[in-house]
C-alpha positions as CSV (number, residue, x, y, z in Angstrom):
1,X,-166.1,2.6,34.0
2,X,-162.9,2.1,35.9
3,X,-160.1,4.5,37.2
4,X,-158.1,4.1,34.0
5,X,-161.0,5.6,32.0
6,X,-160.2,8.8,33.9
7,X,-156.4,8.9,33.4
8,X,-154.3,11.7,31.9
9,X,-153.5,9.5,28.7
10,X,-156.2,10.9,26.4
11,X,-155.2,14.5,27.1
12,X,-151.4,13.8,26.8
13,X,-152.0,12.3,23.3
14,X,-153.0,15.8,22.0
15,X,-150.4,17.2,19.5
16,X,-150.3,20.7,21.3
17,X,-149.4,19.0,24.5
18,X,-146.6,17.0,23.0
19,X,-145.2,20.0,21.4
20,X,-145.3,22.1,24.6
21,X,-143.4,19.3,26.4
22,X,-140.9,19.1,23.5
23,X,-140.4,22.9,23.9
24,X,-139.7,22.3,27.6
25,X,-137.1,19.5,26.8
26,X,-135.4,21.9,24.4
27,X,-135.2,24.6,27.1
28,X,-133.2,22.3,29.4
29,X,-130.1,22.2,27.0
30,X,-129.4,18.5,27.8
31,X,-126.0,17.1,26.8
32,X,-125.0,13.7,25.6
33,X,-124.0,11.3,28.5
34,X,-126.2,12.8,31.1
35,X,-128.3,11.0,33.7
36,X,-131.8,12.3,33.8
37,X,-134.9,11.6,35.8
38,X,-138.4,11.9,34.4
39,X,-140.5,12.2,37.5
40,X,-144.2,11.1,37.3
41,X,-143.4,9.9,33.7
42,X,-146.8,8.1,33.1
43,X,-146.7,6.3,29.8
44,X,-143.3,7.8,28.8
45,X,-144.2,10.5,26.4
46,X,-141.6,13.0,27.8
47,X,-139.2,10.1,28.6
48,X,-139.0,9.5,24.9
49,X,-138.3,13.3,24.2
50,X,-135.5,13.3,26.7
51,X,-134.0,10.2,25.3
52,X,-134.1,11.6,21.8
53,X,-132.0,14.6,23.2
54,X,-129.3,12.4,25.0
55,X,-127.3,11.0,22.1
56,X,-124.8,8.3,23.1
57,X,-126.3,5.1,24.3
58,X,-123.3,3.9,26.4
59,X,-123.5,6.8,28.9
60,X,-126.7,8.5,28.7
61,X,-129.4,7.2,31.1
62,X,-133.1,8.3,31.5
63,X,-134.9,7.0,34.5
64,X,-138.7,7.1,34.5
65,X,-140.5,7.1,37.8
66,X,-144.2,6.7,38.4
67,X,-146.6,5.5,41.0
68,X,-148.7,3.6,38.4
69,X,-147.5,0.1,37.5
70,X,-150.0,0.1,34.6
71,X,-148.5,3.3,33.2
72,X,-145.0,2.1,33.5
73,X,-145.8,-1.3,31.8
74,X,-147.3,0.7,28.9
75,X,-144.2,3.0,28.9
76,X,-141.8,0.0,28.7
77,X,-143.8,-1.4,25.7
78,X,-144.1,1.9,23.9
79,X,-140.4,2.8,24.3
80,X,-138.9,-0.6,23.3
81,X,-137.6,1.1,20.1
82,X,-135.5,3.6,22.0
83,X,-131.8,2.7,21.3
84,X,-129.9,6.0,21.7
85,X,-130.1,6.0,25.6
86,X,-130.3,3.5,28.4
87,X,-133.8,3.5,29.9
88,X,-134.7,2.5,33.5
89,X,-138.3,2.5,35.0
90,X,-139.0,2.5,38.6
91,X,-142.4,2.0,40.4
92,X,-142.4,4.6,43.1
93,X,-144.0,7.8,44.3
94,X,-142.6,11.1,43.5
95,X,-142.0,12.5,47.1
96,X,-138.9,10.5,47.9
97,X,-136.9,10.4,44.7
98,X,-133.6,10.6,46.6
99,X,-134.4,7.2,48.2
100,X,-135.3,5.7,44.8
101,X,-132.3,7.1,42.8
102,X,-129.2,6.9,44.9
103,X,-126.7,8.1,42.3
104,X,-126.8,11.7,41.6
105,X,-128.3,12.9,38.2
106,X,-127.8,15.9,36.0
107,X,-131.5,16.9,35.6
108,X,-134.8,16.1,37.0
109,X,-138.1,16.6,34.9
110,X,-141.4,17.0,36.5
111,X,-144.0,17.8,33.7
112,X,-147.3,19.2,34.4
113,X,-147.5,17.7,37.9
114,X,-146.0,20.0,40.5
115,X,-149.4,21.5,41.2
116,X,-150.6,18.2,42.7
117,X,-148.0,18.3,45.4
118,X,-149.1,19.5,48.8
119,X,-145.7,20.0,50.5
120,X,-143.7,21.4,47.6
121,X,-140.7,22.6,49.7
122,X,-140.1,19.0,51.0
123,X,-140.3,17.8,47.4
124,X,-137.8,20.4,46.1
125,X,-135.5,19.7,49.0
126,X,-135.6,16.0,48.1
127,X,-135.0,16.6,44.4
128,X,-132.0,18.8,45.3
129,X,-130.5,15.8,47.1
130,X,-130.7,13.8,44.0
131,X,-129.1,16.4,41.7
132,X,-125.5,17.1,41.1
133,X,-124.1,20.6,42.0
134,X,-125.3,22.7,39.1
135,X,-128.0,20.2,38.1
136,X,-131.2,21.3,36.8
137,X,-134.9,21.0,37.9
138,X,-137.1,21.2,34.7
139,X,-140.9,21.6,35.1
140,X,-144.0,23.1,33.7
141,X,-147.6,23.6,34.7
142,X,-150.8,24.7,33.3
143,X,-152.6,24.7,36.7
144,X,-151.1,27.9,38.2
145,X,-152.5,31.4,39.1
146,X,-152.2,32.9,35.6
147,X,-153.0,29.9,33.5
148,X,-156.2,31.5,32.1
149,X,-155.6,34.4,29.7
150,X,-158.0,37.2,30.5
151,X,-159.7,36.9,27.1
152,X,-160.8,33.3,28.0
153,X,-162.8,34.2,31.2
154,X,-166.1,34.4,29.1
155,X,-165.4,30.9,27.7
156,X,-164.7,29.5,31.3
157,X,-167.8,31.1,32.8
158,X,-170.1,29.9,30.0
159,X,-168.5,26.4,30.0
160,X,-169.0,25.8,33.8
161,X,-172.5,27.5,34.0
162,X,-173.6,25.3,31.1
163,X,-172.1,22.2,32.7
164,X,-173.7,22.8,36.0
165,X,-177.0,23.2,34.2
166,X,-176.7,20.0,32.4
167,X,-175.6,18.3,35.6
168,X,-178.7,19.5,37.4
169,X,-181.2,18.8,34.7
170,X,-180.0,15.4,33.6
171,X,-178.7,14.0,37.0
172,X,-180.2,16.2,39.7
173,X,-176.6,16.9,41.0
174,X,-174.6,19.9,42.0
175,X,-170.8,20.3,42.7
176,X,-169.7,20.5,46.4
177,X,-167.4,23.5,46.2
178,X,-166.1,22.8,49.8
179,X,-164.2,19.7,48.4
180,X,-161.3,21.5,46.8
181,X,-158.5,19.4,45.5
182,X,-154.9,20.3,45.8
183,X,-154.5,21.0,42.1
184,X,-156.9,23.9,42.2
185,X,-154.8,25.7,45.0
186,X,-152.5,27.4,42.6
187,X,-149.3,29.5,43.0
188,X,-148.4,32.5,41.0
189,X,-145.2,32.6,39.0
190,X,-143.7,34.9,41.7
191,X,-144.6,32.4,44.4
192,X,-143.0,29.6,42.4
193,X,-139.8,31.8,42.1
194,X,-139.8,32.4,45.9
195,X,-140.4,28.6,46.5
196,X,-137.4,27.7,44.4
197,X,-135.1,30.2,45.9
198,X,-136.0,29.1,49.4
199,X,-135.2,25.6,48.4
200,X,-131.7,26.4,47.0
201,X,-132.5,26.7,43.3
202,X,-131.8,29.7,40.9
203,X,-134.2,30.0,37.9
204,X,-132.2,30.3,34.7
205,X,-135.1,30.2,32.2
206,X,-138.8,31.0,32.7
207,X,-141.4,31.3,30.0
208,X,-145.1,31.5,29.7
209,X,-146.5,29.9,26.5
210,X,-149.9,30.5,25.3
211,X,-151.1,27.2,24.0
212,X,-154.1,26.9,21.7
213,X,-156.3,24.1,23.0
214,X,-158.7,22.5,20.7
215,X,-162.1,21.2,21.4
216,X,-160.8,17.7,21.5
217,X,-158.2,18.9,24.1
218,X,-160.8,20.4,26.4
219,X,-163.1,17.3,26.0
220,X,-160.0,15.1,26.8
221,X,-159.2,17.1,30.0
222,X,-162.8,16.6,30.9
223,X,-162.0,12.8,31.1
224,X,-159.2,13.4,33.5
225,X,-160.0,12.6,37.1
226,X,-158.0,15.4,38.8
227,X,-159.5,18.1,36.5
228,X,-163.1,16.8,37.2
229,X,-162.5,16.8,40.9
230,X,-161.2,20.3,40.7
231,X,-164.1,21.8,38.7
232,X,-167.0,19.5,39.9
233,X,-166.0,18.3,43.3
234,X,-168.2,15.7,45.0
235,X,-169.9,14.7,41.7
236,X,-169.5,11.1,40.5
237,X,-166.7,11.1,37.7
238,X,-168.9,9.7,34.8
239,X,-171.6,12.1,35.3
240,X,-169.4,15.1,35.7
241,X,-167.3,14.1,32.8
242,X,-170.3,13.8,30.6
243,X,-171.8,17.1,31.5
244,X,-168.4,18.8,31.0
245,X,-167.9,17.3,27.5
246,X,-171.4,18.1,26.4
247,X,-171.2,21.7,27.7
248,X,-167.8,22.6,26.2
249,X,-169.0,21.4,22.8
250,X,-172.0,23.7,23.0
251,X,-170.0,26.7,24.1
252,X,-167.5,26.1,21.3
253,X,-170.4,26.2,18.8
254,X,-172.1,29.0,20.5
255,X,-168.9,31.2,20.5
256,X,-167.8,30.0,16.9
257,X,-164.2,29.2,18.0
258,X,-161.8,26.5,16.9
259,X,-159.5,26.6,19.9
260,X,-159.3,28.5,23.4
261,X,-155.8,29.4,24.7
262,X,-154.3,28.4,28.0
263,X,-151.1,29.5,29.4
264,X,-148.3,27.0,30.3
265,X,-145.6,28.1,32.8
266,X,-142.2,26.7,31.8
267,X,-139.2,26.8,34.3
268,X,-135.6,25.5,34.4
269,X,-133.9,26.1,37.7
270,X,-130.4,25.2,38.7
271,X,-129.2,23.8,42.0
272,X,-127.1,26.5,43.6
């Protein structure tokens, strides 16, 4: 298996995930004729949602930025049918968007990715340089301190314990808990508020959405490299993914559930 087998694409194709991002785009109150950046756009799922909100092809511009040339190529192919807005795609990392986008924009979206950034203050400072006065930073995350509803703790414990047993019995392996990836070092909503205020932003909208994640969704997230590294650090991706998928199916059957909720933090912040 190669790195693409452990990309975010499978999870992003789930209906509940698309609906959650659509809700975030609605929260932003985009207007026709605006220039908008979709940071870490991947294969363009959110880029399409933004374009659908920006009516007026002559003036509206959506700029998708991603570090993966493969994802951008797929985005350009998948969004060829978009005619309502002008689309641009740029191959670049997310940390220096002000160098990549030299003309100021009305909004920057950063969907389900801010938790991966180590130096968040530097990122927010750079995004602020890209935004017009009063411009919006719009982001969400399902990896924050509070993402697990209290009633799901039993599910989470059962899943990880079962996966660890499968990993030991089938592969003779154990996770190395000292290898903690950045996505597992999570902020609380209050810490995000303080971070944004220090960076010159004012939160105008903040919501926590309880999203019902299906078995397919949990199995798909078990194919995502960053999730695997977070819950089973130090274990080869293929073996860890297999154990996680097998374990979550067994726990769903044992508990007799059809979905398990997870909280998404949605924030719209305005540049002061």
